[in-house]
C-alpha positions as semicolon CSV with decimal commas, in nm:
position;residue;x (nm);y (nm);z (nm)
1;M;9,307;11,336;15,390
2;G;9,371;11,044;15,166
3;F;9,250;10,871;14,857
4;N;8,909;10,716;14,846
5;K;8,935;10,344;14,806
6;G;8,710;10,224;14,532
7;G;8,659;10,582;14,411
8;G;8,728;10,667;14,050
9;G;9,039;10,882;14,090
10;M;9,340;10,653;14,050
11;G;9,154;10,386;13,854
12;N;9,057;10,639;13,590
13;M;9,413;10,769;13,574
14;N;9,551;10,416;13,530
15;Q;9,296;10,347;13,256
16;M;9,391;10,671;13,078
17;L;9,760;10,580;13,100
18;K;9,691;10,234;12,955
19;Q;9,492;10,388;12,670
20;A;9,769;10,640;12,603
21;Q;10,032;10,364;12,600
22;K;9,818;10,158;12,361
23;L;9,771;10,457;12,131
24;Q;10,145;10,529;12,143
25;A;10,223;10,169;12,045
26;E;9,969;10,177;11,762
27;M;10,109;10,506;11,634
28;A;10,467;10,372;11,644
29;R;10,355;10,068;11,444
30;A;10,170;10,290;11,195
31;Q;10,477;10,512;11,153
32;E;10,691;10,204;11,082
33;E;10,438;10,089;10,821
34;L;10,428;10,436;10,665
35;Q;10,804;10,430;10,619
36;T;10,771;10,124;10,394
37;K;10,497;10,276;10,177
38;T;10,572;10,478;9,866
39;V;10,399;10,744;9,661
40;E;10,448;10,835;9,297
41;A;10,443;11,183;9,152
42;S;10,524;11,333;8,815
43;A;10,569;11,662;8,636
44;G;10,568;11,774;8,276
45;G;10,300;11,528;8,172
46;G;10,505;11,236;8,300
47;A;10,838;11,359;8,160
48;V;10,978;11,336;8,513
49;Q;10,852;11,072;8,754
50;V;10,955;11,020;9,112
51;V;10,885;10,759;9,381
52;I;10,922;10,871;9,742
53;N;10,897;10,652;10,051
54;G;10,743;10,731;10,388
55;K;11,085;10,836;10,519
56;M;11,066;11,118;10,262
57;E;11,351;10,968;10,061
58;V;11,354;10,964;9,681
59;V;11,382;10,595;9,592
60;E;11,328;10,625;9,216
61;L;11,368;10,904;8,963
62;H;11,282;10,859;8,596
63;I;11,345;11,122;8,329
64;K;11,221;11,068;7,975
65;P;11,488;11,143;7,712
66;E;11,269;11,408;7,548
67;A;11,276;11,606;7,874
68;V;11,653;11,644;7,843
69;D;11,742;11,955;7,643
70;S;12,097;12,082;7,679
71;E;11,973;12,425;7,572
72;D;11,719;12,438;7,857
73;V;11,861;12,266;8,165
74;E;11,656;12,498;8,389
75;M;11,330;12,348;8,260
76;L;11,448;11,998;8,353
77;E;11,558;12,119;8,696
78;D;11,214;12,278;8,749
79;L;11,039;11,955;8,645
80;V;11,250;11,748;8,885
81;K;11,182;11,992;9,172
82;A;10,809;11,997;9,093
83;A;10,786;11,617;9,087
84;I;10,978;11,581;9,414
85;N;10,773;11,851;9,589
86;E;10,448;11,690;9,474
87;G;10,572;11,355;9,604
88;L;10,667;11,505;9,941
89;R;10,320;11,660;9,972
90;K;10,166;11,320;9,895
91;V;10,378;11,154;10,166
92;Q;10,272;11,420;10,418
93;D;9,906;11,376;10,322
94;M;9,937;10,997;10,350
95;S;10,103;11,030;10,692
96;A;9,843;11,277;10,822
97;S;9,562;11,054;10,695
98;E;9,702;10,738;10,857
99;M;9,775;10,910;11,189
100;G;9,435;11,080;11,177
101;K;9,272;10,737;11,173
102;L;9,440;10,656;11,504
103;T;9,388;10,990;11,676
104;G;9,035;11,047;11,550
105;G;9,150;11,358;11,367
106;L;9,306;11,508;11,681
107;K;9,620;11,706;11,598
108;I;9,890;11,598;11,843
109;P;10,194;11,829;11,834
110;G;10,515;11,663;11,732
111;L;10,359;11,362;11,562
112;F;10,289;11,500;11,216
């Protein structure tokens, strides 16, 4: 028993490992780039606007004065939640799209 010299066994494995390491490095770089990107979302016809980065952090929140009604605070709360949730969905879509480019659409558990 033994390994065939010049056969494909170990060479193919080494090549696969190199490709996997290259993909891992590209994905790490893409994730770093994603963290610097932002998306914008709004609710209530622009009454509430939010900017969220790739780390899923709210970096800007703008509320038009006409959206502030002391008699209806719940409406403002709903608009803020809706804008933030829309922004988070956009970040997830952006992330899935960017990672999909690298993985050829393959869903890899734990990455996104």
